[in-house]
Backbone bond lengths (Angstrom), bond angles and torsions (degrees), N, CA, C in turn:
res aa  C-N    CA-C-N  psi(-1)  N-CA   C-N-CA  omega(-1)  CA-C   N-CA-C  phi
1 M - - - 1.442 - - 1.581 108.54 -
2 A 1.320 112.30 137.12 1.535 118.09 -179.10 1.623 105.53 -69.82
3 Q 1.278 113.42 130.25 1.440 123.63 175.49 1.498 113.14 -110.65
4 E 1.243 118.34 143.22 1.481 123.89 176.00 1.545 110.47 -58.89
5 R 1.348 113.13 128.57 1.476 118.73 173.21 1.632 109.52 73.49
6 E 1.302 115.49 12.52 1.450 115.72 176.22 1.597 109.50 -111.45
7 P 1.298 118.24 130.43 1.447 118.35 -178.46 1.537 113.44 -62.10
8 N 1.299 114.06 138.93 1.446 116.80 176.06 1.571 108.03 -142.79
9 A 1.335 113.37 96.70 1.460 117.97 -170.70 1.490 112.24 -62.00
10 R 1.404 118.22 -41.69 1.441 118.28 178.52 1.442 118.76 -61.99
11 L 1.395 113.52 -37.29 1.479 118.76 178.92 1.602 109.95 -70.19
12 H 1.351 112.09 -35.66 1.481 115.96 178.53 1.482 111.12 -62.37
13 D 1.389 116.72 -47.71 1.457 127.48 179.51 1.459 110.89 -57.79
14 M 1.450 117.03 -43.07 1.439 118.03 179.56 1.529 110.76 -68.21
15 L 1.322 117.21 -37.72 1.514 119.82 -177.47 1.454 108.20 -64.84
16 V 1.429 116.79 -49.90 1.551 117.70 179.53 1.421 111.78 -59.43
17 G 1.348 120.71 -39.11 1.449 123.66 -176.00 1.533 108.23 -67.45
18 G 1.324 115.69 -41.29 1.462 120.58 -178.45 1.524 111.81 -69.16
19 L 1.276 118.51 -41.17 1.452 121.45 176.82 1.566 112.98 -65.45
20 S 1.284 117.25 -37.60 1.386 119.91 174.35 1.551 115.36 -70.44
21 S 1.298 113.67 -35.03 1.492 119.46 173.57 1.557 113.86 -67.65
22 V 1.311 120.84 -24.28 1.414 121.48 -179.04 1.490 109.66 -62.42
23 E 1.296 119.15 -35.13 1.490 125.62 -176.15 1.604 108.59 -68.27
24 D 1.386 115.75 -31.84 1.445 118.92 -176.11 1.523 119.67 -103.82
25 A 1.373 112.27 -11.23 1.440 115.86 -175.65 1.545 110.08 -129.70
26 N 1.384 113.38 -171.71 1.401 119.18 178.50 1.606 112.35 -75.70
27 P 1.299 117.83 107.95 1.519 119.71 -170.48 1.531 111.05 -53.79
28 P 1.373 124.84 -44.47 1.490 116.49 179.06 1.507 112.86 -61.35
29 A 1.404 122.97 -35.27 1.447 121.96 177.52 1.445 113.27 -66.30
30 V 1.395 115.69 -34.82 1.433 121.29 177.78 1.572 115.62 -64.83
31 V 1.343 106.77 -41.72 1.463 113.58 177.85 1.436 112.88 -67.14
32 A 1.358 118.52 -42.84 1.450 119.92 179.84 1.621 108.39 -63.93
33 G 1.312 118.98 -40.84 1.408 123.66 178.90 1.453 108.16 -60.63
34 F 1.274 117.54 -44.65 1.482 119.13 -177.92 1.508 114.51 -63.10
35 Y 1.399 115.17 -41.43 1.429 119.62 176.30 1.485 114.29 -63.55
36 L 1.335 117.54 -35.83 1.478 123.33 -179.07 1.547 106.43 -71.94
37 K 1.318 119.84 -38.20 1.450 118.32 178.54 1.500 112.38 -75.62
38 L 1.410 118.30 -29.09 1.413 116.39 169.31 1.491 118.28 -66.07
39 L 1.369 112.65 -41.20 1.503 115.06 176.82 1.491 110.10 -63.85
40 T 1.303 121.57 -34.77 1.511 124.88 173.82 1.436 114.17 -60.92
41 A 1.355 114.10 -43.45 1.486 121.87 179.61 1.536 107.86 -65.21
42 E 1.244 122.23 -34.15 1.448 129.89 -177.47 1.482 114.09 -80.89
43 G 1.450 110.38 -13.57 1.444 113.92 178.03 1.652 116.48 85.95
44 V 1.367 111.78 14.29 1.468 119.05 -177.15 1.585 110.51 -126.77
45 A 1.227 118.02 30.48 1.426 124.99 179.89 1.603 113.97 -63.18
46 P 1.261 120.67 133.18 1.405 118.77 178.21 1.494 108.89 -70.65
47 G 1.411 113.33 153.13 1.528 118.33 -179.21 1.521 108.01 -79.90
48 L 1.284 115.73 116.38 1.482 120.40 177.89 1.502 115.72 -111.09
49 D 1.318 113.93 13.56 1.456 117.55 -174.96 1.536 111.97 -95.72
50 A 1.401 115.13 0.14 1.469 116.45 178.10 1.526 106.12 -156.26
51 C 1.304 111.52 152.84 1.555 119.35 174.20 1.477 108.81 -56.35
52 S 1.327 116.50 136.98 1.370 121.55 171.71 1.506 119.16 -95.44
53 V 1.345 113.45 3.79 1.437 118.23 -179.14 1.500 114.66 -88.33
């Protein structure tokens, strides 16, 4: 879990990559992708491999 004032190289790299992608791609899609990757990194990603209905 990301802690305040604790270095997290993976999170930093994801943020830098996401910010640079915003210039080249569809910003809403980049933001959604970043949040999904962030949730996965934190261990609380939603299950997207099957229908939830």
